[in-house]
Biopython code that builds the backbone (N, CA, C, O; Angstrom):
import numpy as np
from Bio.PDB.StructureBuilder import StructureBuilder

atoms = [
    (1, "UNK", "N", (181.092, 84.347, 126.281)),
    (1, "UNK", "CA", (181.198, 84.026, 124.874)),
    (1, "UNK", "C", (181.718, 85.252, 124.125)),
    (1, "UNK", "O", (181.181, 86.351, 124.265)),
    (2, "UNK", "N", (182.742, 85.056, 123.349)),
    (2, "UNK", "CA", (183.359, 86.149, 122.605)),
    (2, "UNK", "C", (182.562, 86.430, 121.334)),
    (2, "UNK", "O", (182.244, 85.519, 120.570)),
    (3, "UNK", "N", (182.251, 87.690, 121.124)),
    (3, "UNK", "CA", (181.499, 88.093, 119.937)),
    (3, "UNK", "C", (182.447, 88.222, 118.746)),
    (3, "UNK", "O", (183.509, 88.835, 118.850)),
    (4, "UNK", "N", (182.055, 87.646, 117.631)),
    (4, "UNK", "CA", (182.871, 87.697, 116.422)),
    (4, "UNK", "C", (182.850, 89.100, 115.835)),
    (4, "UNK", "O", (181.782, 89.676, 115.625)),
    (5, "UNK", "N", (184.023, 89.646, 115.573)),
    (5, "UNK", "CA", (184.074, 90.981, 114.982)),
    (5, "UNK", "C", (183.748, 90.883, 113.497)),
    (5, "UNK", "O", (184.016, 89.865, 112.859)),
    (6, "UNK", "N", (183.174, 91.937, 112.961)),
    (6, "UNK", "CA", (182.791, 91.956, 111.555)),
    (6, "UNK", "C", (183.647, 92.958, 110.799)),
    (6, "UNK", "O", (184.068, 93.978, 111.344)),
    (7, "UNK", "N", (183.888, 92.653, 109.562)),
    (7, "UNK", "CA", (184.621, 93.531, 108.671)),
    (7, "UNK", "C", (183.784, 94.793, 108.435)),
    (7, "UNK", "O", (182.629, 94.682, 108.024)),
    (8, "UNK", "N", (184.328, 95.980, 108.680)),
    (8, "UNK", "CA", (183.556, 97.216, 108.505)),
    (8, "UNK", "C", (182.983, 97.373, 107.095)),
    (8, "UNK", "O", (181.880, 97.895, 106.927)),
    (9, "UNK", "N", (183.716, 96.930, 106.099)),
    (9, "UNK", "CA", (183.228, 97.051, 104.720)),
    (9, "UNK", "C", (182.005, 96.159, 104.505)),
    (9, "UNK", "O", (181.042, 96.570, 103.857)),
    (10, "UNK", "N", (182.040, 94.943, 105.044)),
    (10, "UNK", "CA", (180.895, 94.043, 104.917)),
    (10, "UNK", "C", (179.671, 94.622, 105.616)),
    (10, "UNK", "O", (178.560, 94.570, 105.087)),
    (11, "UNK", "N", (179.881, 95.171, 106.801)),
    (11, "UNK", "CA", (178.775, 95.787, 107.543)),
    (11, "UNK", "C", (178.206, 96.962, 106.746)),
    (11, "UNK", "O", (176.989, 97.119, 106.659)),
    (12, "UNK", "N", (179.072, 97.779, 106.169)),
    (12, "UNK", "CA", (178.625, 98.927, 105.371)),
    (12, "UNK", "C", (177.834, 98.469, 104.148)),
    (12, "UNK", "O", (176.838, 99.095, 103.787)),
    (13, "UNK", "N", (178.267, 97.391, 103.515)),
    (13, "UNK", "CA", (177.533, 96.866, 102.362)),
    (13, "UNK", "C", (176.153, 96.376, 102.775)),
    (13, "UNK", "O", (175.180, 96.563, 102.045)),
    (14, "UNK", "N", (176.067, 95.752, 103.940)),
    (14, "UNK", "CA", (174.769, 95.293, 104.451)),
    (14, "UNK", "C", (173.845, 96.483, 104.676)),
    (14, "UNK", "O", (172.668, 96.434, 104.319)),
    (15, "UNK", "N", (174.373, 97.547, 105.263)),
    (15, "UNK", "CA", (173.562, 98.758, 105.483)),
    (15, "UNK", "C", (173.069, 99.308, 104.146)),
    (15, "UNK", "O", (171.905, 99.689, 104.025)),
    (16, "UNK", "N", (173.939, 99.351, 103.149)),
    (16, "UNK", "CA", (173.553, 99.879, 101.834)),
    (16, "UNK", "C", (172.493, 99.005, 101.171)),
    (16, "UNK", "O", (171.564, 99.525, 100.552)),
    (17, "UNK", "N", (172.618, 97.695, 101.292)),
    (17, "UNK", "CA", (171.611, 96.792, 100.718)),
    (17, "UNK", "C", (170.287, 96.955, 101.463)),
    (17, "UNK", "O", (169.222, 96.910, 100.846)),
    (18, "UNK", "N", (170.342, 97.144, 102.775)),
    (18, "UNK", "CA", (169.126, 97.419, 103.544)),
    (18, "UNK", "C", (168.483, 98.720, 103.073)),
    (18, "UNK", "O", (167.260, 98.815, 102.969)),
    (19, "UNK", "N", (169.309, 99.716, 102.789)),
    (19, "UNK", "CA", (168.788, 100.998, 102.297)),
    (19, "UNK", "C", (168.121, 100.813, 100.939)),
    (19, "UNK", "O", (167.065, 101.392, 100.682)),
    (20, "UNK", "N", (168.725, 100.019, 100.078)),
    (20, "UNK", "CA", (168.132, 99.749, 98.770)),
    (20, "UNK", "C", (166.798, 99.032, 98.924)),
    (20, "UNK", "O", (165.831, 99.360, 98.237)),
    (21, "UNK", "N", (166.746, 98.070, 99.811)),
    (21, "UNK", "CA", (165.498, 97.352, 100.084)),
    (21, "UNK", "C", (164.429, 98.305, 100.619)),
    (21, "UNK", "O", (163.263, 98.225, 100.233)),
    (22, "UNK", "N", (164.839, 99.198, 101.505)),
    (22, "UNK", "CA", (163.922, 100.210, 102.035)),
    (22, "UNK", "C", (163.369, 101.077, 100.910)),
    (22, "UNK", "O", (162.162, 101.310, 100.835)),
    (23, "UNK", "N", (164.252, 101.555, 100.036)),
    (23, "UNK", "CA", (163.813, 102.389, 98.911)),
    (23, "UNK", "C", (162.859, 101.622, 98.004)),
    (23, "UNK", "O", (161.868, 102.173, 97.525)),
    (24, "UNK", "N", (163.164, 100.348, 97.770)),
    (24, "UNK", "CA", (162.328, 99.532, 96.886)),
    (24, "UNK", "C", (160.912, 99.376, 97.430)),
    (24, "UNK", "O", (159.965, 99.186, 96.666)),
    (25, "UNK", "N", (160.770, 99.457, 98.737)),
    (25, "UNK", "CA", (159.455, 99.357, 99.361)),
    (25, "UNK", "C", (158.682, 100.666, 99.384)),
    (25, "UNK", "O", (157.545, 100.707, 99.855)),
    (26, "UNK", "N", (159.282, 101.726, 98.885)),
    (26, "UNK", "CA", (158.674, 103.058, 98.862)),
    (26, "UNK", "C", (158.595, 103.522, 97.410)),
    (26, "UNK", "O", (159.572, 104.061, 96.890)),
    (27, "UNK", "N", (157.455, 103.326, 96.744)),
    (27, "UNK", "CA", (157.358, 103.627, 95.306)),
    (27, "UNK", "C", (157.836, 105.026, 94.905)),
    (27, "UNK", "O", (158.515, 105.174, 93.889)),
    (28, "UNK", "N", (157.496, 106.040, 95.679)),
    (28, "UNK", "CA", (157.907, 107.399, 95.314)),
    (28, "UNK", "C", (159.425, 107.562, 95.409)),
    (28, "UNK", "O", (160.056, 108.138, 94.522)),
    (29, "UNK", "N", (159.999, 107.046, 96.492)),
    (29, "UNK", "CA", (161.449, 107.186, 96.678)),
    (29, "UNK", "C", (162.237, 106.363, 95.662)),
    (29, "UNK", "O", (163.223, 106.850, 95.107)),
    (30, "UNK", "N", (161.816, 105.129, 95.413)),
    (30, "UNK", "CA", (162.564, 104.317, 94.448)),
    (30, "UNK", "C", (162.417, 104.905, 93.048)),
    (30, "UNK", "O", (163.345, 104.829, 92.243)),
    (31, "UNK", "N", (161.269, 105.483, 92.756)),
    (31, "UNK", "CA", (161.079, 106.132, 91.456)),
    (31, "UNK", "C", (162.038, 107.290, 91.259)),
    (31, "UNK", "O", (162.641, 107.432, 90.195)),
    (32, "UNK", "N", (162.181, 108.120, 92.287)),
    (32, "UNK", "CA", (163.134, 109.237, 92.213)),
    (32, "UNK", "C", (164.563, 108.733, 92.084)),
    (32, "UNK", "O", (165.355, 109.263, 91.305)),
    (33, "UNK", "N", (164.879, 107.704, 92.857)),
    (33, "UNK", "CA", (166.235, 107.154, 92.806)),
    (33, "UNK", "C", (166.554, 106.602, 91.416)),
    (33, "UNK", "O", (167.624, 106.874, 90.870)),
    (34, "UNK", "N", (165.642, 105.840, 90.852)),
    (34, "UNK", "CA", (165.866, 105.271, 89.518)),
    (34, "UNK", "C", (165.997, 106.370, 88.472)),
    (34, "UNK", "O", (166.841, 106.288, 87.579)),
    (35, "UNK", "N", (165.164, 107.392, 88.584)),
    (35, "UNK", "CA", (165.224, 108.498, 87.623)),
    (35, "UNK", "C", (166.561, 109.238, 87.721)),
    (35, "UNK", "O", (167.144, 109.609, 86.702)),
    (36, "UNK", "N", (167.038, 109.448, 88.935)),
    (36, "UNK", "CA", (168.296, 110.181, 89.123)),
    (36, "UNK", "C", (169.521, 109.382, 88.698)),
    (36, "UNK", "O", (170.488, 109.946, 88.186)),
    (37, "UNK", "N", (169.481, 108.070, 88.908)),
    (37, "UNK", "CA", (170.654, 107.251, 88.592)),
    (37, "UNK", "C", (170.642, 106.737, 87.161)),
    (37, "UNK", "O", (171.686, 106.376, 86.617)),
    (38, "UNK", "N", (169.462, 106.703, 86.552)),
    (38, "UNK", "CA", (169.357, 106.155, 85.203)),
    (38, "UNK", "C", (169.336, 104.639, 85.178)),
    (38, "UNK", "O", (169.367, 104.034, 84.106)),
    (39, "UNK", "N", (169.283, 104.027, 86.334)),
    (39, "UNK", "CA", (169.208, 102.565, 86.433)),
    (39, "UNK", "C", (167.756, 102.154, 86.207)),
    (39, "UNK", "O", (166.836, 102.795, 86.715)),
    (40, "UNK", "N", (167.559, 101.097, 85.453)),
    (40, "UNK", "CA", (166.212, 100.579, 85.248)),
    (40, "UNK", "C", (165.876, 99.527, 86.284)),
    (40, "UNK", "O", (166.775, 98.904, 86.849)),
    (41, "UNK", "N", (164.590, 99.320, 86.542)),
    (41, "UNK", "CA", (164.193, 98.316, 87.535)),
    (41, "UNK", "C", (164.739, 96.923, 87.211)),
    (41, "UNK", "O", (164.995, 96.120, 88.107)),
    (42, "UNK", "N", (164.911, 96.653, 85.915)),
    (42, "UNK", "CA", (165.391, 95.330, 85.508)),
    (42, "UNK", "C", (166.870, 95.101, 85.838)),
    (42, "UNK", "O", (167.316, 93.955, 85.895)),
    (43, "UNK", "N", (167.623, 96.162, 86.054)),
    (43, "UNK", "CA", (169.049, 96.007, 86.376)),
    (43, "UNK", "C", (169.370, 96.347, 87.832)),
    (43, "UNK", "O", (170.533, 96.353, 88.236)),
    (44, "UNK", "N", (168.342, 96.626, 88.601)),
    (44, "UNK", "CA", (168.535, 97.026, 89.997)),
    (44, "UNK", "C", (169.275, 95.957, 90.799)),
    (44, "UNK", "O", (170.224, 96.266, 91.519)),
    (45, "UNK", "N", (168.849, 94.723, 90.678)),
    (45, "UNK", "CA", (169.456, 93.638, 91.455)),
    (45, "UNK", "C", (170.934, 93.449, 91.098)),
    (45, "UNK", "O", (171.773, 93.326, 91.990)),
    (46, "UNK", "N", (171.250, 93.426, 89.825)),
    (46, "UNK", "CA", (172.652, 93.231, 89.426)),
    (46, "UNK", "C", (173.510, 94.438, 89.799)),
    (46, "UNK", "O", (174.698, 94.291, 90.090)),
    (47, "UNK", "N", (172.918, 95.619, 89.791)),
    (47, "UNK", "CA", (173.663, 96.825, 90.164)),
    (47, "UNK", "C", (174.055, 96.814, 91.633)),
    (47, "UNK", "O", (175.044, 97.438, 92.018)),
    (48, "UNK", "N", (173.289, 96.110, 92.450)),
    (48, "UNK", "CA", (173.557, 96.069, 93.889)),
    (48, "UNK", "C", (174.895, 95.415, 94.212)),
    (48, "UNK", "O", (175.389, 95.552, 95.332)),
    (49, "UNK", "N", (175.489, 94.712, 93.261)),
    (49, "UNK", "CA", (176.798, 94.090, 93.483)),
    (49, "UNK", "C", (177.946, 95.075, 93.260)),
    (49, "UNK", "O", (179.097, 94.767, 93.569)),
    (50, "UNK", "N", (177.641, 96.241, 92.731)),
    (50, "UNK", "CA", (178.658, 97.250, 92.421)),
    (50, "UNK", "C", (178.846, 98.182, 93.621)),
    (50, "UNK", "O", (177.897, 98.857, 94.022)),
    (51, "UNK", "N", (180.050, 98.234, 94.202)),
    (51, "UNK", "CA", (180.286, 99.102, 95.361)),
    (51, "UNK", "C", (179.963, 100.573, 95.096)),
    (51, "UNK", "O", (179.476, 101.267, 95.989)),
    (52, "UNK", "N", (180.227, 101.051, 93.887)),
    (52, "UNK", "CA", (179.903, 102.446, 93.562)),
    (52, "UNK", "C", (178.397, 102.681, 93.566)),
    (52, "UNK", "O", (177.931, 103.752, 93.952)),
    (53, "UNK", "N", (177.649, 101.689, 93.140)),
    (53, "UNK", "CA", (176.192, 101.793, 93.175)),
    (53, "UNK", "C", (175.708, 101.863, 94.621)),
    (53, "UNK", "O", (174.812, 102.645, 94.940)),
    (54, "UNK", "N", (176.298, 101.050, 95.493)),
    (54, "UNK", "CA", (175.904, 101.072, 96.904)),
    (54, "UNK", "C", (176.199, 102.424, 97.540)),
    (54, "UNK", "O", (175.440, 102.894, 98.388)),
    (55, "UNK", "N", (177.291, 103.046, 97.135)),
    (55, "UNK", "CA", (177.593, 104.401, 97.610)),
    (55, "UNK", "C", (176.491, 105.350, 97.157)),
    (55, "UNK", "O", (176.044, 106.198, 97.929)),
    (56, "UNK", "N", (176.049, 105.211, 95.906)),
    (56, "UNK", "CA", (175.000, 106.110, 95.398)),
    (56, "UNK", "C", (173.681, 105.900, 96.134)),
    (56, "UNK", "O", (172.914, 106.846, 96.312)),
    (57, "UNK", "N", (173.413, 104.673, 96.563)),
    (57, "UNK", "CA", (172.202, 104.404, 97.355)),
    (57, "UNK", "C", (172.267, 105.183, 98.663)),
    (57, "UNK", "O", (171.314, 105.867, 99.035)),
    (58, "UNK", "N", (173.395, 105.077, 99.356)),
    (58, "UNK", "CA", (173.524, 105.787, 100.633)),
    (58, "UNK", "C", (173.568, 107.297, 100.436)),
    (58, "UNK", "O", (173.039, 108.040, 101.263)),
    (59, "UNK", "N", (174.184, 107.761, 99.364)),
    (59, "UNK", "CA", (174.168, 109.200, 99.063)),
    (59, "UNK", "C", (172.735, 109.694, 98.902)),
    (59, "UNK", "O", (172.376, 110.755, 99.412)),
    (60, "UNK", "N", (171.927, 108.925, 98.197)),
    (60, "UNK", "CA", (170.533, 109.300, 97.973)),
    (60, "UNK", "C", (169.775, 109.365, 99.298)),
    (60, "UNK", "O", (169.035, 110.317, 99.546)),
    (61, "UNK", "N", (169.956, 108.372, 100.132)),
    (61, "UNK", "CA", (169.276, 108.341, 101.434)),
    (61, "UNK", "C", (169.722, 109.516, 102.297)),
    (61, "UNK", "O", (168.893, 110.183, 102.917)),
    (62, "UNK", "N", (171.014, 109.768, 102.338)),
    (62, "UNK", "CA", (171.558, 110.797, 103.226)),
    (62, "UNK", "C", (171.285, 112.223, 102.764)),
    (62, "UNK", "O", (171.414, 113.165, 103.547)),
    (63, "UNK", "N", (170.917, 112.384, 101.530)),
    (63, "UNK", "CA", (170.691, 113.727, 100.990)),
    (63, "UNK", "C", (169.421, 114.390, 101.538)),
    (63, "UNK", "O", (169.320, 115.617, 101.556)),
    (64, "UNK", "N", (168.465, 113.588, 101.980)),
    (64, "UNK", "CA", (167.183, 114.120, 102.439)),
    (64, "UNK", "C", (166.941, 113.702, 103.891)),
    (64, "UNK", "O", (166.919, 112.512, 104.207)),
    (65, "UNK", "N", (166.761, 114.676, 104.756)),
    (65, "UNK", "CA", (166.611, 114.402, 106.187)),
    (65, "UNK", "C", (165.443, 113.464, 106.489)),
    (65, "UNK", "O", (165.563, 112.582, 107.340)),
    (66, "UNK", "N", (164.323, 113.645, 105.803)),
    (66, "UNK", "CA", (163.164, 112.780, 106.042)),
    (66, "UNK", "C", (163.449, 111.338, 105.631)),
    (66, "UNK", "O", (163.014, 110.398, 106.296)),
    (67, "UNK", "N", (164.176, 111.171, 104.540)),
    (67, "UNK", "CA", (164.536, 109.823, 104.096)),
    (67, "UNK", "C", (165.501, 109.183, 105.082)),
    (67, "UNK", "O", (165.382, 107.996, 105.383)),
    (68, "UNK", "N", (166.451, 109.954, 105.584)),
    (68, "UNK", "CA", (167.386, 109.442, 106.595)),
    (68, "UNK", "C", (166.612, 108.978, 107.821)),
    (68, "UNK", "O", (166.835, 107.873, 108.314)),
    (69, "UNK", "N", (165.710, 109.811, 108.311)),
    (69, "UNK", "CA", (164.932, 109.466, 109.504)),
    (69, "UNK", "C", (164.087, 108.221, 109.273)),
    (69, "UNK", "O", (164.022, 107.341, 110.131)),
    (70, "UNK", "N", (163.443, 108.150, 108.119)),
    (70, "UNK", "CA", (162.588, 107.003, 107.816)),
    (70, "UNK", "C", (163.409, 105.718, 107.720)),
    (70, "UNK", "O", (163.016, 104.684, 108.261)),
    (71, "UNK", "N", (164.548, 105.785, 107.032)),
    (71, "UNK", "CA", (165.392, 104.590, 106.917)),
    (71, "UNK", "C", (165.982, 104.211, 108.268)),
    (71, "UNK", "O", (166.053, 103.026, 108.597)),
    (72, "UNK", "N", (166.403, 105.186, 109.050)),
    (72, "UNK", "CA", (166.961, 104.905, 110.376)),
    (72, "UNK", "C", (165.927, 104.193, 111.250)),
    (72, "UNK", "O", (166.253, 103.226, 111.938)),
    (73, "UNK", "N", (164.699, 104.665, 111.223)),
    (73, "UNK", "CA", (163.640, 104.024, 112.002)),
    (73, "UNK", "C", (163.360, 102.616, 111.476)),
    (73, "UNK", "O", (163.186, 101.677, 112.253)),
    (74, "UNK", "N", (163.319, 102.481, 110.160)),
    (74, "UNK", "CA", (163.038, 101.192, 109.524)),
    (74, "UNK", "C", (164.122, 100.160, 109.852)),
    (74, "UNK", "O", (163.817, 99.000, 110.131)),
    (75, "UNK", "N", (165.369, 100.583, 109.817)),
    (75, "UNK", "CA", (166.495, 99.660, 110.008)),
    (75, "UNK", "C", (166.977, 99.582, 111.454)),
    (75, "UNK", "O", (167.844, 98.776, 111.792)),
    (76, "UNK", "N", (166.399, 100.435, 112.302)),
    (76, "UNK", "CA", (166.810, 100.521, 113.708)),
    (76, "UNK", "C", (168.296, 100.883, 113.844)),
    (76, "UNK", "O", (169.006, 100.374, 114.711)),
    (77, "UNK", "N", (168.732, 101.768, 112.967)),
    (77, "UNK", "CA", (170.099, 102.284, 113.001)),
    (77, "UNK", "C", (170.066, 103.767, 113.341)),
    (77, "UNK", "O", (169.116, 104.469, 112.996)),
    (78, "UNK", "N", (171.089, 104.231, 114.008)),
    (78, "UNK", "CA", (171.217, 105.666, 114.248)),
    (78, "UNK", "C", (171.721, 106.301, 112.952)),
    (78, "UNK", "O", (172.533, 105.697, 112.252)),
    (79, "UNK", "N", (171.259, 107.500, 112.620)),
    (79, "UNK", "CA", (171.722, 108.157, 111.389)),
    (79, "UNK", "C", (173.243, 108.246, 111.259)),
    (79, "UNK", "O", (173.767, 108.211, 110.146)),
    (80, "UNK", "N", (173.952, 108.357, 112.372)),
    (80, "UNK", "CA", (175.414, 108.410, 112.272)),
    (80, "UNK", "C", (175.996, 107.086, 111.778)),
    (80, "UNK", "O", (177.058, 107.068, 111.155)),
    (81, "UNK", "N", (175.302, 105.976, 112.053)),
    (81, "UNK", "CA", (175.756, 104.685, 111.538)),
    (81, "UNK", "C", (175.575, 104.597, 110.026)),
    (81, "UNK", "O", (176.366, 103.958, 109.332)),
    (82, "UNK", "N", (174.540, 105.236, 109.529)),
    (82, "UNK", "CA", (174.305, 105.268, 108.081)),
    (82, "UNK", "C", (175.405, 106.091, 107.415)),
    (82, "UNK", "O", (175.939, 105.703, 106.376)),
    (83, "UNK", "N", (175.736, 107.218, 108.017)),
    (83, "UNK", "CA", (176.816, 108.057, 107.491)),
    (83, "UNK", "C", (178.153, 107.319, 107.554)),
    (83, "UNK", "O", (178.957, 107.409, 106.626)),
    (84, "UNK", "N", (178.388, 106.600, 108.631)),
    (84, "UNK", "CA", (179.640, 105.843, 108.754)),
    (84, "UNK", "C", (179.733, 104.769, 107.671)),
    (84, "UNK", "O", (180.806, 104.536, 107.115)),
    (85, "UNK", "N", (178.617, 104.123, 107.377)),
    (85, "UNK", "CA", (178.608, 103.113, 106.309)),
    (85, "UNK", "C", (178.967, 103.758, 104.978)),
    (85, "UNK", "O", (179.719, 103.184, 104.191)),
    (86, "UNK", "N", (178.436, 104.937, 104.727)),
    (86, "UNK", "CA", (178.745, 105.659, 103.487)),
    (86, "UNK", "C", (180.237, 105.981, 103.405)),
    (86, "UNK", "O", (180.852, 105.842, 102.347)),
    (87, "UNK", "N", (180.805, 106.407, 104.513)),
    (87, "UNK", "CA", (182.227, 106.752, 104.528)),
    (87, "UNK", "C", (183.100, 105.525, 104.286)),
    (87, "UNK", "O", (184.094, 105.599, 103.563)),
    (88, "UNK", "N", (182.734, 104.409, 104.884)),
    (88, "UNK", "CA", (183.507, 103.181, 104.693)),
    (88, "UNK", "C", (183.444, 102.738, 103.235)),
    (88, "UNK", "O", (184.469, 102.390, 102.649)),
    (89, "UNK", "N", (182.258, 102.748, 102.649)),
    (89, "UNK", "CA", (182.122, 102.307, 101.254)),
    (89, "UNK", "C", (182.832, 103.238, 100.284)),
    (89, "UNK", "O", (183.329, 102.795, 99.249)),
    (90, "UNK", "N", (182.882, 104.506, 100.606)),
    (90, "UNK", "CA", (183.519, 105.469, 99.716)),
    (90, "UNK", "C", (185.014, 105.594, 99.906)),
    (90, "UNK", "O", (185.683, 106.299, 99.150)),
    (91, "UNK", "N", (185.543, 104.916, 100.909)),
    (91, "UNK", "CA", (186.963, 105.014, 101.233)),
    (91, "UNK", "C", (187.753, 104.022, 100.396)),
    (91, "UNK", "O", (187.680, 102.815, 100.630)),
    (92, "UNK", "N", (188.498, 104.515, 99.434)),
    (92, "UNK", "CA", (189.258, 103.660, 98.517)),
    (92, "UNK", "C", (190.353, 102.857, 99.211)),
    (92, "UNK", "O", (190.773, 101.821, 98.694)),
    (93, "UNK", "N", (190.820, 103.309, 100.365)),
    (93, "UNK", "CA", (191.903, 102.578, 101.011)),
    (93, "UNK", "C", (191.474, 101.175, 101.435)),
    (93, "UNK", "O", (192.326, 100.317, 101.663)),
    (94, "UNK", "N", (190.175, 100.928, 101.545)),
    (94, "UNK", "CA", (189.706, 99.590, 101.895)),
    (94, "UNK", "C", (189.975, 98.591, 100.780)),
    (94, "UNK", "O", (189.973, 97.383, 101.017)),
    (95, "UNK", "N", (190.204, 99.080, 99.572)),
    (95, "UNK", "CA", (190.407, 98.201, 98.433)),
    (95, "UNK", "C", (191.877, 97.918, 98.156)),
    (95, "UNK", "O", (192.189, 97.126, 97.266)),
    (96, "UNK", "N", (192.771, 98.536, 98.885)),
    (96, "UNK", "CA", (194.195, 98.353, 98.603)),
    (96, "UNK", "C", (194.664, 96.965, 99.049)),
    (96, "UNK", "O", (194.092, 96.354, 99.951)),
    (97, "UNK", "N", (195.708, 96.497, 98.397)),
    (97, "UNK", "CA", (196.320, 95.223, 98.762)),
    (97, "UNK", "C", (197.296, 95.459, 99.895)),
    (97, "UNK", "O", (198.060, 96.424, 99.885)),
    (98, "UNK", "N", (197.264, 94.578, 100.860)),
    (98, "UNK", "CA", (198.180, 94.680, 101.986)),
    (98, "UNK", "C", (199.248, 93.606, 101.809)),
    (98, "UNK", "O", (198.920, 92.428, 101.666)),
    (99, "UNK", "N", (200.522, 93.998, 101.816)),
    (99, "UNK", "CA", (201.593, 93.004, 101.609)),
    (99, "UNK", "C", (201.676, 91.991, 102.732)),
    (99, "UNK", "O", (202.523, 91.099, 102.696)),
]
sb = StructureBuilder()
sb.init_structure("model")
sb.init_model(0)
sb.init_chain("A")
sb.init_seg("    ")
for serial, (resi, resn, name, xyz) in enumerate(atoms, 1):
    if name == "N":
        sb.init_residue(resn, " ", resi, " ")
    sb.init_atom(name, np.array(xyz, "f"), 0.0, 1.0, " ", f" {name:<3s}", serial, name[0])
structure = sb.get_structure()
């Protein structure tokens, strides 16, 4: 059976949403994240649709080694996969139109 390939950008967005969910389950971490971004809890869900916001979620996770380790264990991802997701989301060439 042939495995269906996934769009790297979609996979990266899933990782970022998982990271946001992880942060939301950790009161101290989500509090720091909200304070740093200026996003209120009431706009968190709608902000998750913004690719730039998802980049900021992964930036926040990747900035602290303990947070990276905790999220990696929680999501069963290797830290390099988290970094790769950040790179894909931050890469503007994914948004270009192809003729």
